[in-house]
N, C-alpha and C positions, 0 to 999 in steps of 0.2 A: 356629552362624551360618554361613551359606554364604559362601564367599570372594567378594570383590568381583569383578565382571566385569572382564575384561582389556580395556583400551581398544583399539579397532581401530587398525591401523597408519595412518600418514598417507598422503597421495596423493603419488606420485612423478611428476614431470613432467620431461621431458628434451628439450632442443633445441639450437639453434645461435644464433650471433649474426647477426641480420638475415636477409634472404632474397634480396637483390639482389647477386649476385656473378658476374661473367662466367664464370669457370672452372667454375661449377656447371652451366652450360648445355651439355647434351650428356653430362654425367656424372650429376649428381643430377637435373636437369631434362631431360625428353625433348627431343631435337632438334626445333626448330620451335615449341616452346611459346611463346606470346606472353608478353612480360614482365609484362603486366598480370594474367596467370594464375599467376604464380609463387607468390604468397602462398597462393592457393587450393590449389595442388599441395603446397607445403611443409607446410601446416597439416593435411593429411590423412595425413602420414607422420611428423610430429613432434607432440609434445604441448605445446610451448612455444617461444617465440622471445624472445631478448633484443634489444631495439631500441637500437642505438647512435646512431641519428640524433638522438634527443632529447638526447644529450650535447652535440652540436655546434650545434643550432639548434632553434627553436620549430616544432613541427608544428601543423597546423590542426585545429580540431575536426572538420572534414569528413574528414580523413585518419583520425583515430582511429575515427570512426563507420564508415568504409568497412572498416577492418581488422576491426572487430567483426563486421560483416555478412558478410564473406567467409570467416570461419573457423568451425570446428565449435563447438557449444555449450559444450564443456568445454575449449576451447583457452585458453591463457593467454599474455599478453604481459608480460614484465618490461621495464621502461623504465630506461635510464640517466638519472640525474638530470643536469641541465644543468651544464656546466663553469663557467658563471658563478657557480654556487653553491659548487662544490668546489675550483676552481683559484684559490684566493685565500689571502693570507697569514693573514687573520683569518676563520675560518669563522663565528664568532659574528655577523658582519655580513652573512650571506647571506640574512637574512629576506626582503627584497624579491624576490630571485631565486627563492627557494623558492615564494613566493606567486604569482609570475608563472607558474611552471611548472604549478602546480595550477589556475591560471585559464586555461590554454591549451587546455583541452578533453580532458585525459587521462581524465576520468571518462566520456567517450563510449564508452570500452571496457567500461563497466559491470562485470559480474562477471568479465570476461576480463582485468581489470587485475590483474596479478601484482605482486610486490615491486618497489620502486624501488631500484636499485643506485646508491648515492652513492659514486662512485669518486674517491678523493683522489689528488693528484699524488704521484709518487715522492719529491719533495723535501719533502713535508709531514711534519714530525716531530710526534710525540705531544706535545700540550699538554692536560693533563687539563681545565682550565677551559674552554678553547676548544672541545674536542670535546664536552664535556658541554653547553655552550651550543648548539652546532650541532644535536646530536641533539634538543635540546629545541625546536628550531624546526620539526621535522618533524611534520606533522599526523597524528593517529591516524584521522581520518575527514574525508572531503571529499564533499559532495553525497550524503550518506547511505551512502557506501561506506567500509568499513574499509580503511585503507591500511597495507600492510606495508613496512618499510624494511630495507635491508641497507647496510652500509658496507664498502667495499673499500679497505683500507689498503695502502700500498706502501713503508713505511719501517720499518726494523728496530726503531725506538724504540717501536713499538706492541706489542712483545712484553712486556707487563707486566700483572700482575693488575689494576692500576688501570684500564686500558683495558677489560678484560673486565667489570669491575664496572660501569663506566659504560654499556657496551652492554647489559648485562643489566637495569640499572635502567630503561632506556628501551625495552626489548623490541625492540632492533634486532639483526638477525643480522650477525655478522662473516662476510664472504665468505671461503670457503675457496678460495684461489687455488692450485691444485695443479699439479704438473708444470711449474713456472715458476720464474723467477728471483726472484719476489716472496716476501715472508715468508708462510709457510704457518702459519696460525693455525686450529686445528681445534676450538677451544672453542665450545660451543653456547650462544647467548645470547638466543635468541628462540623462539617457538613453531613456527618453520620453519627449515630449513637451506638455504643458498644456496651452491652449488659452481660454480666455473668451472675446468674442467680444460683444460690448454693444452699437452698433450704429444703431439698427433698428429704423425706423420711419414710421409714418402713410402715408407718401407720396408714398410708394411703397407697392404693394400687398404682396410681399414676404419680406417686411421689409427693404431690401437693393435693390438698383438698380442692374440690371443684370451684369453690368460691375464690381460692387463691389463684387458681389457673385463670379464672375469669378476670381477676384483677390484673394479672400480668399481661394477658391478651389486650385488655383495655389500655394499659400503659404503652404497649408496643404500637397500637393503633394511634394513640395520641402523639407519640413521637413522630411517627410516619407522617401525620397530618400537620406537624409543625408546632405542637404544644409541648409544654415542659412536664416535669415530674414533681411538681410541688407537693403532691400527696405522699411522695416517697421520702423526700428530704428537702428542707428549706434551702434555697439557693445561697451559696456562699458569697457570690458576687452578683452585681446587677445583671439580670438576664439580657441576652442579646435579642435581636429581632427574631420573631417567630418565623421559622422556615421549615418546610417539609424535609425530612431526613430519611436516608436509608437506615434501617435498624438491623443490628446483628445481636441476637440474643442466644446465649448458650446456657444450658442447664449443666452445671459443673459441681463436682464434689458432692456434699451432702450424702444421701443414701444412693451411691452411684448406680447400683443395679436398677434403680427406678428411673434414672435420668432419661433413657430413650422414650419411655412411656410418657413422661412429663412433656418432653419436647414434641412428641406427636400429638398430644392433647392440645398443646398451644398452637401448633400448625393448623389443627382443625378449627381453631377459634379465630384465626386472623386471615386476611386476604394474602395471596402470594406476592 
């Protein structure tokens, strides 16, 4: 019997947080470029953008539709889930906020809608029942679109196999928050991986040294091929079966003026 065909690697998408940032004008954006053209410009040099504005307030359906129309066909937007859902003592009570978010027009992005990042407050400690109930509120499909979810935890108490088991049961990715002060959890819990790397500095023109960019590109390729990230952090729980995954990697925070350069350097190092 012939061996089973090897599954193809997942798609790697790399980007930054947002696209409106004054220090990028004249460095990332050409001098004189109109602000209304910045998304058009950015989306031709990056393959994804994480939108932070959806964390702070409701966007209009017209805005989502415009973002869809201004970007290339294979571009993806990851959206931050609203703080009204995540910055609360009892996550299980976030149902109405989650419903309002998905009724706000996010599906106007159509196939360009990437994962939703539900970022918890640094003070939110792990409560198994509460986290389980919250993840159960997150819809798997809206308006005919499959919805992918990631959860970004910022409290050390989440370093437990119980949390990994809950995330896996719901098919929610645990955000890998690397090069930061936050807990680094590299366990893979969903059919995709979501990374936010936060270590850019002014010491390097591209935010990271070439050796560090090489290392992150290698990790992205490994995830896409079905491997884990044992070199980054030891697994908290027993690893699941190796499987190719789509990868979403965002260069966030750190020395923010350098982030577009870092993202473009990573894109040059990995397959599309």
